[in-house]
C-alpha positions as CSV (number, residue, x, y, z in Angstrom):
1,X,-8.7,9.1,15.3
2,X,-7.1,5.4,16.2
3,X,-8.3,5.1,20.3
4,X,-5.7,2.8,22.0
5,X,-5.8,1.0,25.9
6,X,-3.4,-1.2,27.4
7,X,-5.2,-3.2,29.2
8,X,-2.9,-5.3,31.3
9,X,1.1,-5.0,31.8
10,X,1.8,-7.7,33.6
11,X,3.7,-11.1,32.6
12,X,3.6,-14.8,33.3
13,X,0.7,-15.0,36.2
14,X,-2.3,-11.8,36.8
15,X,-0.8,-9.9,40.3
16,X,-3.8,-7.9,42.6
17,X,-3.2,-4.4,40.5
18,X,-2.0,-5.6,37.4
19,X,-3.9,-8.0,34.5
20,X,-2.3,-9.6,32.0
21,X,-0.3,-8.1,28.7
22,X,-3.3,-7.0,26.0
23,X,-4.1,-4.7,23.8
24,X,-7.5,-3.0,22.7
25,X,-7.8,-1.2,19.8
26,X,-10.5,0.7,17.9
27,X,-10.7,1.9,14.8
28,X,-14.3,3.4,13.2
29,X,-16.4,1.6,15.8
30,X,-14.7,-2.1,15.2
31,X,-12.4,-3.6,18.1
32,X,-9.1,-5.4,17.9
33,X,-8.0,-7.5,20.2
34,X,-4.6,-8.4,21.1
35,X,-3.8,-11.5,23.3
36,X,-6.1,-12.4,26.0
37,X,-5.0,-13.8,29.3
38,X,-6.5,-14.3,32.6
39,X,-8.4,-11.3,33.5
40,X,-8.6,-9.2,30.6
41,X,-12.3,-9.1,30.2
42,X,-12.2,-7.3,34.1
43,X,-9.3,-5.2,32.8
44,X,-12.4,-4.3,30.3
45,X,-14.7,-3.8,32.8
46,X,-13.1,-1.6,34.1
47,X,-11.6,0.8,31.7
48,X,-15.4,0.3,29.7
49,X,-15.5,-1.1,27.0
50,X,-17.9,-3.4,25.5
51,X,-17.1,-6.8,24.0
52,X,-19.4,-6.0,21.4
53,X,-17.6,-4.7,18.7
54,X,-14.1,-6.6,19.4
55,X,-14.1,-7.8,14.8
56,X,-10.5,-9.6,15.0
57,X,-8.3,-11.3,18.1
58,X,-4.6,-11.7,17.0
59,X,-2.1,-13.9,18.7
60,X,0.8,-13.5,19.7
61,X,1.7,-16.2,20.6
62,X,-0.1,-19.8,23.1
63,X,1.5,-19.9,26.0
64,X,-1.3,-19.5,28.6
65,X,-0.6,-16.0,29.9
66,X,-1.7,-14.3,26.8
67,X,-4.7,-17.0,26.0
68,X,-5.7,-18.2,28.6
69,X,-8.9,-15.6,28.4
70,X,-10.1,-16.2,25.9
71,X,-13.3,-18.6,26.1
72,X,-14.6,-16.1,29.1
73,X,-13.4,-12.6,26.0
74,X,-16.3,-15.7,23.6
75,X,-19.1,-15.6,25.9
76,X,-18.7,-11.9,27.1
77,X,-19.4,-11.5,23.8
78,X,-22.2,-13.5,23.2
79,X,-23.3,-12.6,26.5
80,X,-23.7,-8.6,24.2
81,X,-25.6,-10.4,21.9
82,X,-23.2,-10.4,18.9
83,X,-23.6,-12.1,15.7
84,X,-21.4,-10.8,13.8
85,X,-18.4,-13.1,12.5
86,X,-15.6,-13.0,15.0
87,X,-11.9,-13.3,13.1
88,X,-9.0,-14.1,15.3
89,X,-5.6,-14.7,13.2
90,X,-2.4,-16.4,15.4
91,X,0.3,-18.9,15.2
92,X,0.5,-22.1,13.0
93,X,-1.8,-24.6,14.8
94,X,-4.6,-21.6,15.8
95,X,-7.4,-24.2,14.6
96,X,-5.8,-26.6,17.1
97,X,-5.7,-24.8,20.4
98,X,-9.1,-22.6,19.7
99,X,-10.4,-26.2,19.1
100,X,-9.4,-27.4,22.7
101,X,-10.4,-24.2,24.4
102,X,-13.9,-23.7,22.9
103,X,-14.8,-26.9,24.9
104,X,-16.2,-24.7,27.5
105,X,-17.4,-22.0,25.4
106,X,-19.1,-24.4,22.7
107,X,-22.1,-22.7,21.2
108,X,-21.5,-19.4,19.9
109,X,-24.2,-17.2,18.3
110,X,-21.8,-15.8,15.9
111,X,-18.9,-17.4,13.6
112,X,-15.5,-18.1,14.2
113,X,-13.3,-17.4,11.4
114,X,-9.3,-18.7,11.9
115,X,-5.8,-17.5,10.4
116,X,-3.1,-18.9,10.6
117,X,0.1,-17.6,9.8
118,X,2.5,-19.4,7.9
119,X,4.9,-17.1,7.3
120,X,7.5,-15.1,8.6
121,X,6.2,-12.3,8.1
122,X,2.0,-12.2,7.0
123,X,-0.8,-8.7,6.2
124,X,-4.5,-8.8,6.8
125,X,-6.3,-6.3,5.6
126,X,-9.8,-6.4,8.1
127,X,-12.3,-3.9,9.2
128,X,-10.5,-1.1,8.3
129,X,-7.3,-2.0,9.3
130,X,-3.9,-3.1,8.5
131,X,-1.7,-5.9,10.3
132,X,0.9,-6.8,10.1
133,X,2.6,-10.1,12.1
134,X,6.4,-10.4,11.9
135,X,8.4,-13.1,13.9
136,X,10.2,-12.8,16.3
137,X,12.7,-14.8,18.5
138,X,10.6,-16.3,21.8
139,X,11.4,-20.1,23.0
140,X,7.8,-21.2,20.8
141,X,6.7,-19.8,17.4
142,X,5.8,-15.7,18.6
143,X,4.5,-13.0,16.3
144,X,4.6,-9.7,17.2
145,X,2.3,-6.7,15.2
146,X,2.2,-3.8,13.0
147,X,-1.8,-2.4,13.3
148,X,-1.8,0.3,10.7
149,X,-4.5,1.9,9.3
150,X,-3.6,3.5,5.4
151,X,-5.6,6.7,4.7
152,X,-5.8,8.2,1.0
153,X,-5.3,11.2,-0.6
154,X,-7.2,14.1,-0.6
155,X,-9.9,14.0,-3.1
156,X,-9.8,16.3,-5.9
157,X,-13.3,18.0,-7.2
158,X,-11.8,20.0,-9.7
159,X,-9.9,17.1,-11.0
160,X,-12.6,14.9,-11.3
161,X,-14.8,17.5,-12.6
162,X,-12.4,17.6,-16.4
163,X,-12.3,14.4,-15.8
164,X,-16.0,14.5,-17.0
165,X,-15.9,12.0,-13.4
166,X,-19.9,11.9,-13.4
167,X,-21.2,13.2,-9.7
168,X,-22.9,9.8,-8.3
169,X,-19.0,8.0,-9.2
170,X,-17.3,10.6,-6.6
171,X,-18.0,8.7,-3.3
172,X,-17.5,5.5,-4.5
173,X,-14.4,6.8,-5.9
174,X,-13.2,8.5,-2.8
175,X,-13.2,4.9,-0.8
176,X,-11.1,3.3,-3.4
177,X,-13.8,1.6,-5.4
178,X,-13.7,1.3,-9.6
179,X,-16.4,2.6,-10.5
180,X,-17.9,1.6,-15.1
181,X,-20.7,3.4,-17.1
182,X,-21.0,2.7,-21.2
183,X,-17.7,0.8,-20.8
184,X,-15.9,4.1,-19.4
185,X,-14.0,3.2,-16.5
186,X,-13.8,5.3,-13.7
187,X,-10.3,4.8,-10.9
188,X,-9.8,6.4,-7.4
189,X,-6.3,7.8,-8.9
190,X,-7.9,9.6,-11.3
191,X,-9.7,12.2,-8.3
192,X,-7.3,11.3,-5.8
193,X,-4.2,12.9,-4.7
194,X,-1.3,10.6,-3.0
195,X,-1.7,8.7,0.2
196,X,-1.7,10.7,3.2
197,X,0.8,9.4,6.5
198,X,-2.1,7.6,8.4
199,X,-1.7,5.7,11.3
200,X,0.8,3.2,12.8
201,X,1.0,1.0,16.4
202,X,4.0,-2.2,17.2
203,X,3.0,-4.1,19.7
204,X,5.5,-6.8,20.6
205,X,6.0,-9.4,23.6
206,X,8.3,-12.4,24.6
207,X,11.0,-12.6,22.0
208,X,14.9,-11.6,22.5
209,X,15.7,-7.3,21.3
210,X,15.8,-8.8,17.0
211,X,16.4,-6.3,14.3
212,X,12.5,-6.6,12.5
213,X,11.0,-5.6,15.9
214,X,12.8,-2.2,14.8
215,X,12.6,-2.5,11.4
216,X,8.6,-2.6,11.7
217,X,8.8,0.5,14.9
218,X,10.0,2.7,12.1
219,X,7.7,5.8,11.4
220,X,5.2,4.2,14.0
221,X,3.8,6.6,16.2
222,X,2.9,4.2,19.0
223,X,5.5,1.2,20.4
224,X,4.7,-1.5,23.1
225,X,7.6,-3.4,23.6
226,X,8.4,-6.0,26.2
227,X,10.3,-4.7,29.4
228,X,10.4,-8.4,31.4
229,X,12.9,-7.3,34.1
230,X,14.5,-3.9,34.7
231,X,16.7,-4.9,37.3
232,X,20.2,-4.9,35.3
233,X,21.8,-8.1,36.8
234,X,18.3,-10.2,35.0
235,X,19.7,-9.7,31.9
236,X,21.1,-13.2,31.7
237,X,17.4,-14.2,32.6
238,X,16.4,-12.7,29.6
239,X,18.7,-14.6,27.1
240,X,17.6,-17.8,29.5
241,X,14.1,-17.1,29.0
242,X,14.0,-15.6,25.3
243,X,12.4,-12.6,26.4
244,X,13.7,-8.7,26.9
245,X,14.6,-6.4,29.2
246,X,13.9,-2.6,29.2
247,X,17.0,-1.5,28.3
248,X,16.4,-3.6,25.4
249,X,13.8,-2.7,24.4
250,X,14.3,1.2,24.6
251,X,17.2,0.2,22.1
252,X,15.0,-1.0,20.0
253,X,13.3,1.6,19.8
254,X,16.2,4.3,19.6
255,X,16.8,2.4,16.4
256,X,12.9,2.5,15.2
257,X,12.9,6.6,17.0
258,X,8.4,5.7,16.8
259,X,6.6,9.5,18.4
260,X,6.8,7.0,21.6
261,X,7.3,4.2,23.3
262,X,6.0,2.3,26.2
263,X,7.1,-0.2,28.0
264,X,5.0,-3.8,29.2
265,X,4.7,-7.0,29.9
266,X,6.2,-6.3,32.7
267,X,7.6,-9.7,35.4
268,X,5.5,-10.5,38.6
269,X,9.4,-10.5,40.4
270,X,9.0,-6.5,39.4
271,X,6.9,-4.7,41.8
272,X,8.4,-1.2,41.6
273,X,8.8,-1.1,37.3
274,X,8.8,2.7,38.3
275,X,12.3,1.9,39.6
276,X,14.4,1.3,36.3
277,X,12.5,4.1,34.1
278,X,15.0,7.3,34.3
279,X,18.1,5.0,33.8
280,X,15.8,3.2,30.6
281,X,14.9,7.0,28.9
282,X,18.6,7.5,28.7
283,X,18.7,5.4,26.6
284,X,15.1,6.7,24.7
285,X,14.2,8.9,25.9
286,X,10.6,9.1,24.6
287,X,9.7,6.2,27.0
288,X,7.0,5.8,29.4
289,X,5.8,3.1,32.0
290,X,3.4,1.0,29.9
291,X,0.5,0.6,33.2
292,X,-2.7,-0.9,33.4
293,X,-5.8,1.4,31.6
294,X,-3.2,3.5,30.0
295,X,-4.6,5.0,27.2
296,X,-3.8,7.5,24.1
297,X,-6.0,9.0,21.0
298,X,-3.6,8.6,18.1
299,X,-4.8,11.7,15.6
300,X,-4.7,12.1,12.3
301,X,-1.5,15.1,11.1
302,X,-4.7,17.0,10.1
303,X,-6.5,16.5,13.0
């Protein structure tokens, strides 16, 4: 099971009842955070999530509303007695930006490992997550993310017995490890069936509606996309500032056909995003309006 919590849905600046856009996921006790603008740690507290299990923080880009909350998050993790290393992933320039923000959070009881994305598409496998970063179109370097939980095939005890594989190797082979004894090599494919369907979340804000968003969203259980504006007359403004309207996001979802799509990253000027949702659902019926604290439990098919 993959837990998903949309911590905030605001763009540009936080509002009294709308924190800045941030997403938190949890799988097998490990948490992953995408973006952390001002107010993220407050939203985490409001929703009962802990800072200590965060192992990975991914950044879409380096505008303040997506990263300015990082020093507070780091200090909150330190106060939670975290000692394990923390991995940060983001566009080129990550080391420079984090170095600047660390001026006000210089001493931490854990190491920070930074990975800069250098390609239009890049894949990372950490803490049980398969993370795919893909370049989108904003007015600075910006990436969307796929967060996947891959699932191996079902263990076949009959095949293991038939191959005379020692019982002590069954568990490691189920976990994908290759084992060897007395010159004989045992590999996971000897005991596992074909891969089963896993879980997938696609997250993307601050971009024009480019084709790679729909391509990466195919097969997603949940797409979370920017819906900066709901007012039809603001489409030109979205084009000028390299953002996306609710209807454009729904169009991408209609192409990708995910299980459902949540809208997020609302303009401060859009006080009532709920006014536009019915029209948006005409483009993609399984569209839901994101709201701070909105959660989902994504389950494997057999659960």
